[in-house]
N, CA, C, O and the ligand as a Tripos MOL2 file, in Angstrom:
@<TRIPOS>MOLECULE
protein
  245   243    62     0     0
PROTEIN
NO_CHARGES

@<TRIPOS>ATOM
      1 N          -1.7750    1.4600   34.0720 N.3       1 MET1
      2 CA         -1.0240    2.5290   33.4250 C.3       1 MET1
      3 C          -1.4360    2.6190   31.9520 C.2       1 MET1
      4 O          -1.3920    1.6350   31.2140 O.2       1 MET1
      5 N          -1.8270    3.7930   31.5620 N.am      2 ALA2
      6 CA         -2.2660    3.9890   30.1750 C.3       2 ALA2
      7 C          -1.0760    3.9210   29.2310 C.2       2 ALA2
      8 O           0.0000    4.4460   29.5140 O.2       2 ALA2
      9 N          -1.2970    3.2680   28.1140 N.am      3 LYS3
     10 CA         -0.2260    3.1580   27.1280 C.3       3 LYS3
     11 C          -0.1400    4.4120   26.2870 C.2       3 LYS3
     12 O          -1.1330    5.0860   26.0150 O.2       3 LYS3
     13 N           1.0910    4.6960   25.8850 N.am      4 LYS4
     14 CA          1.3110    5.8660   25.0490 C.3       4 LYS4
     15 C           1.2770    5.4340   23.5880 C.2       4 LYS4
     16 O           1.3550    4.2450   23.2790 O.2       4 LYS4
     17 N           1.1620    6.3860   22.7180 N.am      5 TYR5
     18 CA          1.1760    6.0940   21.2960 C.3       5 TYR5
     19 C           2.4010    6.7220   20.6640 C.2       5 TYR5
     20 O           2.8070    7.8320   21.0090 O.2       5 TYR5
     21 N           2.9740    5.9890   19.7380 N.am      6 LEU6
     22 CA          4.1190    6.5370   19.0170 C.3       6 LEU6
     23 C           3.6110    7.5590   18.0230 C.2       6 LEU6
     24 O           2.6550    7.3160   17.2860 O.2       6 LEU6
     25 N           4.2630    8.6990   18.0160 N.am      7 LYS7
     26 CA          3.8240    9.7710   17.1320 C.3       7 LYS7
     27 C           4.8890   10.1920   16.1440 C.2       7 LYS7
     28 O           6.0890   10.0330   16.3720 O.2       7 LYS7
     29 N           4.4120   10.7290   15.0460 N.am      8 CYS8
     30 CA          5.2900   11.2470   14.0020 C.3       8 CYS8
     31 C           6.0360   12.4490   14.5650 C.2       8 CYS8
     32 O           5.4290   13.3350   15.1660 O.2       8 CYS8
     33 N           7.3520   12.4780   14.3710 N.am      9 ASN9
     34 CA          8.1240   13.5940   14.9270 C.3       9 ASN9
     35 C           7.9940   14.8680   14.0930 C.2       9 ASN9
     36 O           8.4890   15.9200   14.4970 O.2       9 ASN9
     37 N           7.3430   14.7870   12.9500 N.am     10 LYS10
     38 CA          7.1510   15.9700   12.1010 C.3      10 LYS10
     39 C           5.7860   16.6280   12.3500 C.2      10 LYS10
     40 O           5.7120   17.8220   12.6400 O.2      10 LYS10
     41 N           4.7140   15.8460   12.2350 N.am     11 CYS11
     42 CA          3.3850   16.4440   12.3500 C.3      11 CYS11
     43 C           2.6960   16.1060   13.6730 C.2      11 CYS11
     44 O           1.6740   16.7030   14.0080 O.2      11 CYS11
     45 N           3.2460   15.1600   14.4190 N.am     12 GLY12
     46 CA          2.6840   14.8300   15.7200 C.3      12 GLY12
     47 C           1.4780   13.9140   15.7140 C.2      12 GLY12
     48 O           0.8890   13.6660   16.7650 O.2      12 GLY12
     49 N           1.0970   13.4040   14.5480 N.am     13 SER13
     50 CA         -0.0410   12.4920   14.5050 C.3      13 SER13
     51 C           0.4280   11.0650   14.8100 C.2      13 SER13
     52 O           1.5810   10.7030   14.5790 O.2      13 SER13
     53 N          -0.5080   10.2730   15.3360 N.am     14 VAL14
     54 CA         -0.1940    8.9100   15.7470 C.3      14 VAL14
     55 C           0.0190    8.0330   14.5090 C.2      14 VAL14
     56 O          -0.7370    8.1060   13.5400 O.2      14 VAL14
     57 N           1.0600    7.2110   14.5630 N.am     15 PHE15
     58 CA          1.3430    6.3090   13.4380 C.3      15 PHE15
     59 C           0.2620    5.2520   13.3160 C.2      15 PHE15
     60 O          -0.2590    4.7660   14.3200 O.2      15 PHE15
     61 N          -0.0710    4.8980   12.0920 N.am     16 HIS16
     62 CA         -1.0720    3.8690   11.8630 C.3      16 HIS16
     63 C          -0.5060    2.5890   11.2950 C.2      16 HIS16
     64 O          -1.1290    1.5300   11.3760 O.2      16 HIS16
     65 N           0.6630    2.6900   10.7280 N.am     17 PHE17
     66 CA          1.2550    1.5100   10.1300 C.3      17 PHE17
     67 C           2.6900    1.3280   10.5980 C.2      17 PHE17
     68 O           3.4520    2.2850   10.7400 O.2      17 PHE17
     69 N           3.0260    0.0810   10.8290 N.am     18 VAL18
     70 CA          4.4210   -0.2250   11.0950 C.3      18 VAL18
     71 C           4.8960   -0.9620    9.8550 C.2      18 VAL18
     72 O           4.2300   -1.8710    9.3600 O.2      18 VAL18
     73 N           6.0560   -0.5550    9.3640 N.am     19 ILE19
     74 CA          6.5880   -1.1480    8.1400 C.3      19 ILE19
     75 C           7.6820   -2.1410    8.5120 C.2      19 ILE19
     76 O           8.5960   -1.8100    9.2670 O.2      19 ILE19
     77 N           7.5870   -3.3620    7.9790 N.am     20 PRO20
     78 CA          8.6260   -4.3420    8.2850 C.3      20 PRO20
     79 C           9.9820   -3.8250    7.8450 C.2      20 PRO20
     80 O          10.1160   -3.1780    6.8060 O.2      20 PRO20
     81 N          10.9780   -4.1230    8.6510 N.am     21 ARG21
     82 CA         12.3310   -3.6570    8.3380 C.3      21 ARG21
     83 C          12.7760   -4.2360    7.0030 C.2      21 ARG21
     84 O          12.6470   -5.4350    6.7570 O.2      21 ARG21
     85 N          13.2890   -3.3840    6.1640 N.am     22 GLY22
     86 CA         13.7230   -3.8110    4.8470 C.3      22 GLY22
     87 C          15.0650   -4.5260    4.8760 C.2      22 GLY22
     88 O          15.6710   -4.7130    5.9310 O.2      22 GLY22
     89 N          15.5080   -4.9160    3.7040 N.am     23 TRP23
     90 CA         16.7530   -5.6640    3.5810 C.3      23 TRP23
     91 C          17.9320   -4.9240    4.2120 C.2      23 TRP23
     92 O          18.7330   -5.5100    4.9400 O.2      23 TRP23
     93 N          18.0180   -3.6530    3.9230 N.am     24 LEU24
     94 CA         19.1420   -2.8440    4.4070 C.3      24 LEU24
     95 C          19.1890   -2.8140    5.9320 C.2      24 LEU24
     96 O          20.2360   -3.0260    6.5430 O.2      24 LEU24
     97 N          18.0250   -2.5430    6.5300 N.am     25 LEU25
     98 CA         17.9830   -2.4730    7.9880 C.3      25 LEU25
     99 C          18.2240   -3.8420    8.6100 C.2      25 LEU25
    100 O          18.8720   -3.9610    9.6490 O.2      25 LEU25
    101 N          17.6960   -4.8650    7.9610 N.am     26 LYS26
    102 CA         17.8080   -6.2180    8.5060 C.3      26 LYS26
    103 C          19.2220   -6.7760    8.4250 C.2      26 LYS26
    104 O          19.6890   -7.4460    9.3460 O.2      26 LYS26
    105 N          19.8910   -6.4960    7.3250 N.am     27 ASN27
    106 CA         21.2010   -7.0860    7.1040 C.3      27 ASN27
    107 C          22.3970   -6.1870    7.3690 C.2      27 ASN27
    108 O          23.4860   -6.6690    7.6810 O.2      27 ASN27
    109 N          22.1990   -4.9070    7.2490 N.am     28 VAL28
    110 CA         23.3300   -3.9990    7.4210 C.3      28 VAL28
    111 C          23.2580   -3.2470    8.7500 C.2      28 VAL28
    112 O          24.2560   -3.0950    9.4550 O.2      28 VAL28
    113 N          22.0540   -2.7830    9.0700 N.am     29 PHE29
    114 CA         21.9030   -2.0020   10.3020 C.3      29 PHE29
    115 C          21.1010   -2.7550   11.3540 C.2      29 PHE29
    116 O          20.3640   -2.1600   12.1400 O.2      29 PHE29
    117 N          21.2590   -4.0780   11.3560 N.am     30 PHE30
    118 CA         20.4840   -4.9260   12.2730 C.3      30 PHE30
    119 C          20.7380   -4.6120   13.7410 C.2      30 PHE30
    120 O          19.9030   -4.8890   14.6010 O.2      30 PHE30
    121 N          21.9140   -4.0250   14.0190 N.am     31 PHE31
    122 CA         22.2840   -3.7290   15.4090 C.3      31 PHE31
    123 C          21.7200   -2.4020   15.8900 C.2      31 PHE31
    124 O          21.8160   -2.0680   17.0710 O.2      31 PHE31
    125 N          21.1310   -1.6500   14.9690 N.am     32 LEU32
    126 CA         20.5680   -0.3600   15.3540 C.3      32 LEU32
    127 C          19.1050   -0.5090   15.7870 C.2      32 LEU32
    128 O          18.3300   -1.2110   15.1380 O.2      32 LEU32
    129 N          18.7370    0.1520   16.8810 N.am     33 PRO33
    130 CA         17.3520    0.0700   17.3530 C.3      33 PRO33
    131 C          16.4410    1.0210   16.5740 C.2      33 PRO33
    132 O          15.8600    1.9500   17.1330 O.2      33 PRO33
    133 N          16.3360    0.7650   15.2860 N.am     34 VAL34
    134 CA         15.5280    1.6420   14.4410 C.3      34 VAL34
    135 C          14.3020    0.9120   13.9240 C.2      34 VAL34
    136 O          14.3970   -0.2240   13.4600 O.2      34 VAL34
    137 N          13.1560    1.5610   14.0020 N.am     35 LYS35
    138 CA         11.9120    0.9830   13.4820 C.3      35 LYS35
    139 C          11.3680    1.9240   12.4250 C.2      35 LYS35
    140 O          11.5590    3.1390   12.4840 O.2      35 LYS35
    141 N          10.6910    1.3370   11.4660 N.am     36 THR36
    142 CA         10.1100    2.1770   10.4250 C.3      36 THR36
    143 C           8.5970    2.1970   10.5690 C.2      36 THR36
    144 O           7.9550    1.1560   10.7110 O.2      36 THR36
    145 N           8.0470    3.3900   10.5280 N.am     37 TYR37
    146 CA          6.6090    3.5810   10.6240 C.3      37 TYR37
    147 C           6.1790    4.4360    9.4580 C.2      37 TYR37
    148 O           6.9630    5.1940    8.8870 O.2      37 TYR37
    149 N           4.9020    4.2920    9.1150 N.am     38 PHE38
    150 CA          4.3760    5.1040    8.0270 C.3      38 PHE38
    151 C           3.4120    6.1180    8.6030 C.2      38 PHE38
    152 O           2.4750    5.7640    9.3180 O.2      38 PHE38
    153 N           3.6490    7.4020    8.2820 N.am     39 CYS39
    154 CA          2.7570    8.4520    8.7400 C.3      39 CYS39
    155 C           1.7500    8.7310    7.6380 C.2      39 CYS39
    156 O           2.1150    9.1240    6.5300 O.2      39 CYS39
    157 N           0.4710    8.5220    7.9570 N.am     40 ALA40
    158 CA         -0.5910    8.7110    6.9680 C.3      40 ALA40
    159 C          -0.7880   10.1840    6.6390 C.2      40 ALA40
    160 O          -1.2710   10.5220    5.5580 O.2      40 ALA40
    161 N          -0.4230   11.0460    7.5490 N.am     41 LYS41
    162 CA         -0.6110   12.4770    7.3320 C.3      41 LYS41
    163 C           0.4690   13.0580    6.4180 C.2      41 LYS41
    164 O           0.1730   13.8350    5.5100 O.2      41 LYS41
    165 N           1.7030   12.6800    6.6640 N.am     42 CYS42
    166 CA          2.8040   13.1570    5.8280 C.3      42 CYS42
    167 C           2.9590   12.2740    4.5920 C.2      42 CYS42
    168 O           3.6670   12.6280    3.6490 O.2      42 CYS42
    169 N           2.2850   11.1140    4.6100 N.am     43 THR43
    170 CA          2.4460   10.0610    3.5980 C.3      43 THR43
    171 C           3.9310    9.7920    3.3570 C.2      43 THR43
    172 O           4.4020    9.6940    2.2240 O.2      43 THR43
    173 N           4.6340    9.6790    4.4680 N.am     44 LYS44
    174 CA          6.0690    9.3980    4.3930 C.3      44 LYS44
    175 C           6.4420    8.3430    5.4240 C.2      44 LYS44
    176 O           5.7940    8.1890    6.4590 O.2      44 LYS44
    177 N           7.4960    7.6350    5.1050 N.am     45 THR45
    178 CA          8.0250    6.6590    6.0400 C.3      45 THR45
    179 C           8.9270    7.3800    7.0220 C.2      45 THR45
    180 O           9.8050    8.1520    6.6370 O.2      45 THR45
    181 N           8.6970    7.1150    8.2860 N.am     46 ARG46
    182 CA          9.5090    7.7720    9.3040 C.3      46 ARG46
    183 C          10.3290    6.7210   10.0470 C.2      46 ARG46
    184 O           9.8450    5.6340   10.3630 O.2      46 ARG46
    185 N          11.5540    7.0700   10.3090 N.am     47 TYR47
    186 CA         12.4100    6.1820   11.0770 C.3      47 TYR47
    187 C          12.3700    6.6250   12.5270 C.2      47 TYR47
    188 O          12.5770    7.7970   12.8430 O.2      47 TYR47
    189 N          12.1010    5.6730   13.3970 N.am     48 VAL48
    190 CA         12.0280    5.9960   14.8090 C.3      48 VAL48
    191 C          13.1160    5.2260   15.5410 C.2      48 VAL48
    192 O          13.2360    4.0070   15.4110 O.2      48 VAL48
    193 N          13.9010    5.9600   16.3060 N.am     49 TRP49
    194 CA         14.9970    5.3690   17.0700 C.3      49 TRP49
    195 C          14.4160    4.8380   18.3720 C.2      49 TRP49
    196 O          14.2280    5.5940   19.3250 O.2      49 TRP49
    197 N          14.1340    3.5600   18.4150 N.am     50 ILE50
    198 CA         13.4890    3.0040   19.5990 C.3      50 ILE50
    199 C          13.8710    1.5370   19.7810 C.2      50 ILE50
    200 O          13.9070    0.7650   18.8240 O.2      50 ILE50
    201 N          14.1470    1.1800   21.0040 N.am     51 THR51
    202 CA         14.5060   -0.2010   21.3010 C.3      51 THR51
    203 C          13.2380   -1.0120   21.5430 C.2      51 THR51
    204 O          12.1680   -0.4470   21.7690 O.2      51 THR51
    205 N          13.3570   -2.3270   21.4970 N.am     52 ASN52
    206 CA         12.1940   -3.1880   21.7080 C.3      52 ASN52
    207 C          11.5750   -2.9700   23.0770 C.2      52 ASN52
    208 O          10.3520   -2.9640   23.2190 O.2      52 ASN52
    209 N          12.4240   -2.7890   24.0900 N.am     53 ALA53
    210 CA         11.9440   -2.5790   25.4500 C.3      53 ALA53
    211 C          11.1650   -1.2810   25.5530 C.2      53 ALA53
    212 O          10.1320   -1.2090   26.2180 O.2      53 ALA53
    213 N          11.6690   -0.2710   24.8930 N.am     54 LYS54
    214 CA         11.0180    1.0370   24.9120 C.3      54 LYS54
    215 C           9.7080    0.9810   24.1180 C.2      54 LYS54
    216 O           8.7020    1.5730   24.5110 O.2      54 LYS54
    217 N           9.7420    0.2660   23.0060 N.am     55 GLU55
    218 CA          8.5630    0.1570   22.1510 C.3      55 GLU55
    219 C           7.4180   -0.5350   22.8870 C.2      55 GLU55
    220 O           6.2480   -0.2370   22.6490 O.2      55 GLU55
    221 N           7.7620   -1.4580   23.7810 N.am     56 ALA56
    222 CA          6.7590   -2.2190   24.5280 C.3      56 ALA56
    223 C           5.9250   -1.3100   25.4340 C.2      56 ALA56
    224 O           4.8280   -1.6820   25.8520 O.2      56 ALA56
    225 N           6.4410   -0.1350   25.7290 N.am     57 GLU57
    226 CA          5.7020    0.8110   26.5690 C.3      57 GLU57
    227 C           4.6060    1.5150   25.7830 C.2      57 GLU57
    228 O           3.7230    2.1610   26.3460 O.2      57 GLU57
    229 N           4.6900    1.3720   24.4740 N.am     58 TYR58
    230 CA          3.7060    2.0510   23.6290 C.3      58 TYR58
    231 C           2.6450    1.0760   23.1240 C.2      58 TYR58
    232 O           2.8680   -0.1310   23.0420 O.2      58 TYR58
    233 N           1.5040    1.6280   22.7950 N.am     59 GLU59
    234 CA          0.4150    0.8550   22.2350 C.3      59 GLU59
    235 C           0.8580    0.3490   20.8660 C.2      59 GLU59
    236 O           1.5210    1.0600   20.1100 O.2      59 GLU59
    237 N           0.4790   -0.8950   20.5620 N.am     60 ARG60
    238 CA          0.8730   -1.4590   19.2620 C.3      60 ARG60
    239 C           0.1930   -0.7220   18.1200 C.2      60 ARG60
    240 O          -0.9980   -0.4200   18.1900 O.2      60 ARG60
    241 N           0.9410   -0.4380   17.0840 N.am     61 VAL61
    242 CA          0.3870    0.3040   15.9490 C.3      61 VAL61
    243 C          -0.3740   -0.6520   15.0520 C.2      61 VAL61
    244 O          -0.9250   -0.2370   14.0320 O.2      61 VAL61
    245 ZN          3.6200   12.9260   10.0520 Zn       62 ZN62
@<TRIPOS>BOND
     1     1     2 1
     2     2     3 1
     3     3     4 2
     4     3     5 am
     5     5     6 1
     6     6     7 1
     7     7     8 2
     8     7     9 am
     9     9    10 1
    10    10    11 1
    11    11    12 2
    12    11    13 am
    13    13    14 1
    14    14    15 1
    15    15    16 2
    16    15    17 am
    17    17    18 1
    18    18    19 1
    19    19    20 2
    20    19    21 am
    21    21    22 1
    22    22    23 1
    23    23    24 2
    24    23    25 am
    25    25    26 1
    26    26    27 1
    27    27    28 2
    28    27    29 am
    29    29    30 1
    30    30    31 1
    31    31    32 2
    32    31    33 am
    33    33    34 1
    34    34    35 1
    35    35    36 2
    36    35    37 am
    37    37    38 1
    38    38    39 1
    39    39    40 2
    40    39    41 am
    41    41    42 1
    42    42    43 1
    43    43    44 2
    44    43    45 am
    45    45    46 1
    46    46    47 1
    47    47    48 2
    48    47    49 am
    49    49    50 1
    50    50    51 1
    51    51    52 2
    52    51    53 am
    53    53    54 1
    54    54    55 1
    55    55    56 2
    56    55    57 am
    57    57    58 1
    58    58    59 1
    59    59    60 2
    60    59    61 am
    61    61    62 1
    62    62    63 1
    63    63    64 2
    64    63    65 am
    65    65    66 1
    66    66    67 1
    67    67    68 2
    68    67    69 am
    69    69    70 1
    70    70    71 1
    71    71    72 2
    72    71    73 am
    73    73    74 1
    74    74    75 1
    75    75    76 2
    76    75    77 am
    77    77    78 1
    78    78    79 1
    79    79    80 2
    80    79    81 am
    81    81    82 1
    82    82    83 1
    83    83    84 2
    84    83    85 am
    85    85    86 1
    86    86    87 1
    87    87    88 2
    88    87    89 am
    89    89    90 1
    90    90    91 1
    91    91    92 2
    92    91    93 am
    93    93    94 1
    94    94    95 1
    95    95    96 2
    96    95    97 am
    97    97    98 1
    98    98    99 1
    99    99   100 2
   100    99   101 am
   101   101   102 1
   102   102   103 1
   103   103   104 2
   104   103   105 am
   105   105   106 1
   106   106   107 1
   107   107   108 2
   108   107   109 am
   109   109   110 1
   110   110   111 1
   111   111   112 2
   112   111   113 am
   113   113   114 1
   114   114   115 1
   115   115   116 2
   116   115   117 am
   117   117   118 1
   118   118   119 1
   119   119   120 2
   120   119   121 am
   121   121   122 1
   122   122   123 1
   123   123   124 2
   124   123   125 am
   125   125   126 1
   126   126   127 1
   127   127   128 2
   128   127   129 am
   129   129   130 1
   130   130   131 1
   131   131   132 2
   132   131   133 am
   133   133   134 1
   134   134   135 1
   135   135   136 2
   136   135   137 am
   137   137   138 1
   138   138   139 1
   139   139   140 2
   140   139   141 am
   141   141   142 1
   142   142   143 1
   143   143   144 2
   144   143   145 am
   145   145   146 1
   146   146   147 1
   147   147   148 2
   148   147   149 am
   149   149   150 1
   150   150   151 1
   151   151   152 2
   152   151   153 am
   153   153   154 1
   154   154   155 1
   155   155   156 2
   156   155   157 am
   157   157   158 1
   158   158   159 1
   159   159   160 2
   160   159   161 am
   161   161   162 1
   162   162   163 1
   163   163   164 2
   164   163   165 am
   165   165   166 1
   166   166   167 1
   167   167   168 2
   168   167   169 am
   169   169   170 1
   170   170   171 1
   171   171   172 2
   172   171   173 am
   173   173   174 1
   174   174   175 1
   175   175   176 2
   176   175   177 am
   177   177   178 1
   178   178   179 1
   179   179   180 2
   180   179   181 am
   181   181   182 1
   182   182   183 1
   183   183   184 2
   184   183   185 am
   185   185   186 1
   186   186   187 1
   187   187   188 2
   188   187   189 am
   189   189   190 1
   190   190   191 1
   191   191   192 2
   192   191   193 am
   193   193   194 1
   194   194   195 1
   195   195   196 2
   196   195   197 am
   197   197   198 1
   198   198   199 1
   199   199   200 2
   200   199   201 am
   201   201   202 1
   202   202   203 1
   203   203   204 2
   204   203   205 am
   205   205   206 1
   206   206   207 1
   207   207   208 2
   208   207   209 am
   209   209   210 1
   210   210   211 1
   211   211   212 2
   212   211   213 am
   213   213   214 1
   214   214   215 1
   215   215   216 2
   216   215   217 am
   217   217   218 1
   218   218   219 1
   219   219   220 2
   220   219   221 am
   221   221   222 1
   222   222   223 1
   223   223   224 2
   224   223   225 am
   225   225   226 1
   226   226   227 1
   227   227   228 2
   228   227   229 am
   229   229   230 1
   230   230   231 1
   231   231   232 2
   232   231   233 am
   233   233   234 1
   234   234   235 1
   235   235   236 2
   236   235   237 am
   237   237   238 1
   238   238   239 1
   239   239   240 2
   240   239   241 am
   241   241   242 1
   242   242   243 1
   243   243   244 2
@<TRIPOS>SUBSTRUCTURE
     1 MET1         2 RESIDUE 1 A MET
     2 ALA2         6 RESIDUE 1 A ALA
     3 LYS3        10 RESIDUE 1 A LYS
     4 LYS4        14 RESIDUE 1 A LYS
     5 TYR5        18 RESIDUE 1 A TYR
     6 LEU6        22 RESIDUE 1 A LEU
     7 LYS7        26 RESIDUE 1 A LYS
     8 CYS8        30 RESIDUE 1 A CYS
     9 ASN9        34 RESIDUE 1 A ASN
    10 LYS10       38 RESIDUE 1 A LYS
    11 CYS11       42 RESIDUE 1 A CYS
    12 GLY12       46 RESIDUE 1 A GLY
    13 SER13       50 RESIDUE 1 A SER
    14 VAL14       54 RESIDUE 1 A VAL
    15 PHE15       58 RESIDUE 1 A PHE
    16 HIS16       62 RESIDUE 1 A HIS
    17 PHE17       66 RESIDUE 1 A PHE
    18 VAL18       70 RESIDUE 1 A VAL
    19 ILE19       74 RESIDUE 1 A ILE
    20 PRO20       78 RESIDUE 1 A PRO
    21 ARG21       82 RESIDUE 1 A ARG
    22 GLY22       86 RESIDUE 1 A GLY
    23 TRP23       90 RESIDUE 1 A TRP
    24 LEU24       94 RESIDUE 1 A LEU
    25 LEU25       98 RESIDUE 1 A LEU
    26 LYS26      102 RESIDUE 1 A LYS
    27 ASN27      106 RESIDUE 1 A ASN
    28 VAL28      110 RESIDUE 1 A VAL
    29 PHE29      114 RESIDUE 1 A PHE
    30 PHE30      118 RESIDUE 1 A PHE
    31 PHE31      122 RESIDUE 1 A PHE
    32 LEU32      126 RESIDUE 1 A LEU
    33 PRO33      130 RESIDUE 1 A PRO
    34 VAL34      134 RESIDUE 1 A VAL
    35 LYS35      138 RESIDUE 1 A LYS
    36 THR36      142 RESIDUE 1 A THR
    37 TYR37      146 RESIDUE 1 A TYR
    38 PHE38      150 RESIDUE 1 A PHE
    39 CYS39      154 RESIDUE 1 A CYS
    40 ALA40      158 RESIDUE 1 A ALA
    41 LYS41      162 RESIDUE 1 A LYS
    42 CYS42      166 RESIDUE 1 A CYS
    43 THR43      170 RESIDUE 1 A THR
    44 LYS44      174 RESIDUE 1 A LYS
    45 THR45      178 RESIDUE 1 A THR
    46 ARG46      182 RESIDUE 1 A ARG
    47 TYR47      186 RESIDUE 1 A TYR
    48 VAL48      190 RESIDUE 1 A VAL
    49 TRP49      194 RESIDUE 1 A TRP
    50 ILE50      198 RESIDUE 1 A ILE
    51 THR51      202 RESIDUE 1 A THR
    52 ASN52      206 RESIDUE 1 A ASN
    53 ALA53      210 RESIDUE 1 A ALA
    54 LYS54      214 RESIDUE 1 A LYS
    55 GLU55      218 RESIDUE 1 A GLU
    56 ALA56      222 RESIDUE 1 A ALA
    57 GLU57      226 RESIDUE 1 A GLU
    58 TYR58      230 RESIDUE 1 A TYR
    59 GLU59      234 RESIDUE 1 A GLU
    60 ARG60      238 RESIDUE 1 A ARG
    61 VAL61      242 RESIDUE 1 A VAL
    62 ZN62       245 GROUP 0 **** ****
């Protein structure tokens, strides 16, 4: 089964960087299945609502 790629929800390009969860996400919103990715095209950090199990279906960034 071919792996899918996580894409930017604004421009649709594939993410190239995964950003480690910051202090706020780690300590305050640790229970939320949110991951941060950096879109090279928008040059913006995008928050993606995705669980670890769901993320495993995608190719690693
Ligand atoms: Zn983008």
